[in-house]
C-alpha positions in Angstrom: 18.3 -18.9 9.1 18.1 -21.5 6.3 21.1 -21.6 4.0 20.2 -19.9 0.6 21.8 -19.1 -2.7 22.3 -15.6 -4.2 22.4 -14.5 -7.7 22.4 -11.0 -9.2 20.5 -10.4 -12.5 21.0 -7.7 -15.1 17.9 -8.2 -17.4 14.2 -8.9 -16.8 14.0 -12.1 -18.9 16.9 -13.5 -17.0 15.3 -12.7 -13.6 12.0 -14.3 -14.7 13.7 -17.4 -16.0 15.6 -17.9 -12.7 12.4 -17.7 -10.7 10.8 -20.2 -13.1 13.7 -22.6 -12.6 13.6 -22.4 -8.8 10.0 -22.1 -7.4 11.4 -21.4 -3.8 13.4 -18.4 -5.0 12.5 -14.8 -4.0 13.3 -11.5 -5.7 15.4 -9.3 -3.6 15.1 -5.5 -3.9 16.1 -3.5 -0.9 15.5 -6.4 1.4 14.0 -4.2 4.1 11.1 -6.6 4.7 12.2 -9.9 3.2 15.5 -10.1 5.0 13.8 -9.4 8.4 11.3 -12.2 7.7 14.2 -14.5 6.7 15.9 -13.8 10.1 12.7 -14.6 11.9 12.2 -17.8 9.9 8.9 -16.7 8.3 10.5 -16.6 4.8 12.8 -19.5 3.9 13.8 -19.0 0.2 16.2 -21.4 -1.5 17.6 -18.6 -3.7 17.6 -14.8 -3.6 17.5 -13.2 -7.0 18.9 -9.7 -6.7 17.0 -7.3 -9.0 18.5 -4.0 -8.0 20.7 -3.8 -11.1 17.7 -4.2 -13.5 17.1 -1.2 -15.8 13.8 -0.3 -13.9 15.0 2.7 -11.9 13.5 5.6 -13.9 10.5 7.9 -13.4 9.1 9.1 -16.7 6.1 11.1 -17.9 3.7 9.2 -20.1 2.2 10.6 -23.3 -1.2 11.2 -21.7 0.2 13.2 -18.8 0.6 10.4 -16.2 3.8 8.9 -14.7 5.6 5.7 -15.2 7.6 4.6 -12.1 10.1 1.7 -12.4 10.0 -1.1 -9.8 13.6 -0.5 -8.6 13.2 3.2 -8.0 14.0 3.7 -4.3 11.5 5.3 -2.0 13.8 8.2 -1.4 14.1 8.9 -5.1 10.4 8.6 -5.6 9.6 11.1 -2.8 12.2 13.6 -4.1 11.2 13.5 -7.8 10.0 16.9 -8.9 7.1 15.6 -11.0 5.9 13.4 -8.2 5.9 16.3 -5.8 4.2 18.6 -8.3 1.5 16.3 -9.7 1.0 13.7 -6.9 2.1 15.4 -3.7 0.2 13.0 -1.5 2.4 10.2 -2.9 5.6 12.0 -2.0 4.2 12.7 1.5 3.2 9.1 2.0 6.6 7.8 1.1 8.3 10.3 3.4 6.0 9.2 6.2 7.1 5.6 5.9 10.2 4.2 7.6 13.4 6.0 8.3 15.7 7.8 5.8 18.1 4.9 5.8 15.3 2.4 5.0 13.9 4.7 2.3 17.3 4.8 0.6 17.2 1.0 0.3 13.5 0.1 -0.1 12.2 -0.2 -3.7 8.8 0.6 -5.1 8.2 -2.9 -6.2 9.2 -4.3 -2.8 7.0 -1.8 -1.0 3.9 -3.2 -2.8 4.8 -6.8 -1.7 5.7 -6.1 1.9 4.0 -8.4 4.4 1.9 -7.5 7.4 3.6 -6.5 10.6 1.1 -8.5 12.8 3.0 -9.8 15.7 1.4 -13.3 15.4 2.5 -13.5 11.8 6.1 -12.9 12.7 6.2 -15.2 15.7 6.8 -18.9 14.7 5.6 -20.1 18.1 2.0 -18.8 17.4 -0.6 -20.0 14.9 -1.3 -17.7 11.9 -3.5 -18.4 8.9 -1.4 -16.1 6.7 1.7 -18.0 7.5 0.3 -21.5 8.1 -3.1 -21.9 6.4 -5.7 -23.4 8.7 -3.8 -22.9 11.9 -6.0 -20.1 13.2 -5.9 -16.3 13.9 -5.0 -15.6 17.5 -5.3 -11.9 17.0 -9.1 -12.0 17.0 -9.1 -13.0 20.6 -5.7 -11.6 21.5 -3.7 -8.4 20.7 -5.5 -6.6 17.9 -5.6 -2.9 18.7 -3.9 -2.0 15.4 -5.8 -4.6 13.3 -8.4 -4.3 10.6 -11.9 -2.8 10.8 -12.7 -3.1 7.1 -12.7 -6.1 4.8 -11.4 -8.6 7.3 -12.7 -12.1 7.9 -12.8 -14.8 10.6 -9.5 -16.1 9.2 -7.4 -13.0 9.4 -7.6 -9.4 10.7 -4.1 -8.2 9.9 -3.5 -4.9 8.1 -1.3 -4.0 5.2 1.5 -1.7 6.4 2.3 0.3 3.3 2.0 4.1 3.3 2.9 4.4 -0.4 0.2 2.0 -1.4 -2.5 4.1 0.1 -1.6 7.1 -2.1 -1.3 4.8 -5.1 -4.7 3.4 -4.4 -6.2 6.9 -4.3 -4.8 7.7 -7.8 -5.8 4.5 -9.6 -2.3 3.2 -10.0 -1.7 0.2 -12.3 1.0 -2.4 -11.5 3.0 -3.7 -14.5 4.7 -7.1 -14.4 6.6 -9.6 -16.5 6.2 -13.4 -16.7 7.7 -16.0 -18.9 4.6 -15.5 -21.1 5.2 -11.8 -21.5 4.1 -8.5 -19.8 0.9 -7.9 -18.0 -0.9 -5.3 -15.9 -3.1 -5.2 -12.9 -5.0 -2.2 -11.5 -4.0 -1.7 -7.9 -7.7 -2.1 -7.0 -7.4 -5.7 -8.2 -3.8 -6.3 -7.1 -4.5 -7.3 -3.5 -6.9 -10.2 -3.0 -9.7 -10.1 -0.5 -8.9 -11.9 2.8 -11.8 -14.4 2.7 -10.7 -17.8 3.9 -7.3 -17.7 2.1 -5.3 -14.9 3.8 -2.1 -16.6 2.7 -2.9 -15.6 -0.9 -2.2 -11.9 -0.9 -1.9 -10.7 -4.5 -3.3 -11.5 -7.9 0.1 -11.6 -9.5 0.4 -14.7 -11.7 3.0 -17.3 -10.6 6.6 -16.4 -11.6 5.8 -12.7 -12.1 8.3 -9.9 -11.6 6.9 -6.4 -10.9 8.5 -4.1 -13.4 6.8 -0.8 -12.5 3.7 1.2 -11.7 1.8 3.6 -14.0 -0.1 6.5 -12.6 -2.8 7.8 -14.9 -3.2 11.6 -15.3 -5.3 13.0 -12.4 -5.6 16.8 -12.3 -7.2 16.5 -8.8 -4.1 14.8 -7.5 -2.2 18.2 -7.6 -4.2 19.3 -4.6 -3.7 16.3 -2.4 -2.2 15.4 1.0 -1.3 12.3 3.0 -1.6 12.2 6.8 -0.4 9.3 9.0 -1.4 8.8 12.6 1.0 6.7 14.6 1.7 5.9 18.3 4.9 7.8 18.4 6.3 10.7 16.3 9.4 8.8 15.1 9.5 5.9 12.7 6.4 3.7 13.3 3.7 2.0 11.3 0.3 3.8 11.1 -2.7 3.1 13.3 -4.6 5.0 10.6 -3.8 7.0 7.6 -5.5 8.8 4.7 -4.6 10.0 1.2 -7.0 12.7 0.1 -7.4 14.9 -3.1 -10.1 17.4 -3.7 -11.3 19.7 -6.5 -13.9 22.2 -5.3 -15.7 24.5 -7.7 -18.2 27.1 -6.6 -18.5 25.5 -3.2 -19.3 22.0 -4.6 -17.1 18.9 -4.8 -16.2 18.4 -8.5 -13.8 15.5 -7.9 -12.5 13.7 -4.8 -10.1 10.9 -4.1 -9.9 9.1 -0.7 -8.0 6.1 0.4 -7.4 4.7 3.9 -4.4 2.9 5.4 -3.9 0.6 8.4 -7.6 -0.3 8.4 -7.7 -3.4 6.1 -5.5 -6.1 4.6 -4.9 -3.8 1.6 -5.0 0.0 1.0 -8.7 0.8 1.2 -10.2 3.0 -1.5 -13.1 4.9 0.0 -15.4 4.6 -3.0 -18.6 5.1 -1.1 -17.4 8.2 0.6 -16.3 9.6 -2.8 -19.7 8.8 -4.3 -21.5 10.6 -1.5 -19.3 13.6 -1.8 -19.2 14.1 -5.6 -21.5 16.9 -6.6 -22.4 17.9 -3.1 -21.4 20.8 -0.8 -17.8 21.1 0.4 -18.7 21.4 4.0 -17.5 19.8 7.2 -21.0 18.3 7.7 -20.9 16.7 4.2 -17.4 15.4 4.8 -18.6 13.7 8.1 -21.6 12.2 6.4 -19.4 10.7 3.6 -17.0 9.3 6.2 -20.0 7.7 8.1 -21.2 6.2 4.8 -17.8 4.6 4.2 -17.3 3.4 7.7 -20.8 1.9 8.0 -19.3 -1.3 6.8 -16.6 -1.3 9.6 -16.6 -4.3 11.9 -14.2 -3.4 14.7 -12.9 -5.9 17.3 -13.2 -5.1 21.0 -10.0 -3.1 21.2 -9.7 -1.3 17.8 -13.1 0.5 17.6 -11.2 3.7 18.1 -10.1 3.5 14.4 -13.7 4.2 13.3 -13.6 7.6 15.1 -10.0 8.2 14.0 -10.7 7.7 10.4 -13.9 9.8 10.5 -11.9 12.7 12.0 -9.2 12.3 9.5 -11.6 12.5 6.6 -13.2 15.7 8.0 -9.9 17.3 8.9 -8.1 16.5 5.6 -11.0 17.6 3.3 -11.5 20.8 5.3 -7.9 21.7 4.9 -7.9 21.0 1.2 -11.1 23.1 0.8 -9.5 26.0 2.7 -6.3 25.6 0.6 -8.3 25.8 -2.6 -10.1 29.0 -1.5 -6.8 30.8 -0.9 
């Protein structure tokens, strides 16, 4: 591991100023992803700026009925918060589905958004990887890719984003708040992650030198009837091979409002906007749910060994929306 400096900060301006003075610095929250990548040699920061003591560890209701979540809130505290469990249950379920209890106690909301892919080629310095070394190639396309992207990928990268939390945040139109030397800013989560294109090493639209300070969830009555489901290759702690955050409001047998987001199928949490469009105003039936899933997955471009994800996600859409419909009828 490369030798590095360490400095703890107590205020946001101080943290931003430190990063501005040392471009090779990295912000350190829980370290559950960054430290692993440092051990592997993928990340080689000159300085770690510890932001855990910043006053960003609160979850508060907004005046319009949404929630404001600080960037240093731990995943455990987020999942346990009564307002999150009441108003956005899929978010609490998503967080609990990710990692182990020990990791959730350390991991932070801001860090979760910025975690890197778990693609084996990305983490292996003996292999080429366009995300790690631009222009070096993507061996996953011809190699091991059973858990790689079926949506939104490119010839330059087929890795998937590993976050569970991010999938639920995408379903509920979360907004990422940040601070730079020029002041505060915001990015809708839908714009936060950049398309892969031919620059997979550019992952987010955060401006240079930005520190994530929190996330805002707008009010979403439909979110109160929501669920998150994660499919993985073993029942214990593992990354998803497919996941879904779903929320549904059914009135008189018709879909009044619906939110859908997929995980482990793209380089970012995938908002299923086409499926939502097909469903809204139509019947809340298994056949309609399947048709909506097919409409969304029509854009899928699976590789030889991950085509199963198309069927998996279709089945997840039908199962989750059927369960939510039955729950609303009780």
